[in-house]
N, C-alpha and C positions, 0 to 999 in steps of 0.2 A: 504493500500500500504506500510506503514511503517513496518508492520510485515514481509512482503516478503523481504524488503531490509535488515532487521536484519538477516533473514535466510540465504541469500546469503553471507552476510559478515561473518557469522559464518562458513559457509561451506568453504569459501576461506581461512580462517585462521586455519582451522582444521589440515591442513597438517603440520603446524608448531608446533602443540601440541605433547606431548609425546604419544606413542601408547596406553597407558592405558586410557587416556582421549579421544583419537580419536575414540575408539571403541564405546563409548557411543553416539556419535553424528552422525557418518557416517557408512554406510556399508563398509566392508573391501576393496572393489575395488574402492571406490569413489575417494580416493586420487590418485590412479594410473591413473584414467581417466583424472584428472586435469593436471598432469605433462606429458609433451611430452617425449616419450622414444627416445633414440638415436639409429639410425640404425647402424648396423655394417656390412660393405660390404668389399669384396676383392678389388673392384675398385670403385672409387668415381667419375669417369668421367661422367657417366650418371646422377648421383645424383646432380652434380654441375649445370646442365642445367635445373633443375626443377623449379627454381625461379630466377628472375633477380638479386636479392640481395644476392644470395649465394656466399660465399667466401671460398677458400681453405686456410687453415691455418696449419702450422706445429708447434706443441707444444710437447715438451719433447719426440721427436723422433716419434711421431704419426702424421698422417695427418687427419685433421677434415674438414668437411663442416659446416660452421656456417652461420646463417642468423639472423640478429638483427631485421628484420621487421616481419617475420613469423617464430617464434621459432620452429615450428614443422618440419622444414627441417634440423634438426641436423643429422649428420652422422659421423662415425669414420671408418677409414680404418684399417683392421686387423682382 
């Protein structure tokens, strides 16, 4: 069981490594799957209602939907 725990710890920290080291440990798309991509939409009204913890925030002239509970509900208007 300890060997599996080391593997998962290595996999989670690989996204922080430089690309030259990262290629040795993971396939190219593994880091992209671990990080949630931000959706870009013209209107955020429908995305705001997807989760109860979603919040509309205006930062630097852009409107974002953020969620600190479920990070996968990120979105940006524009």
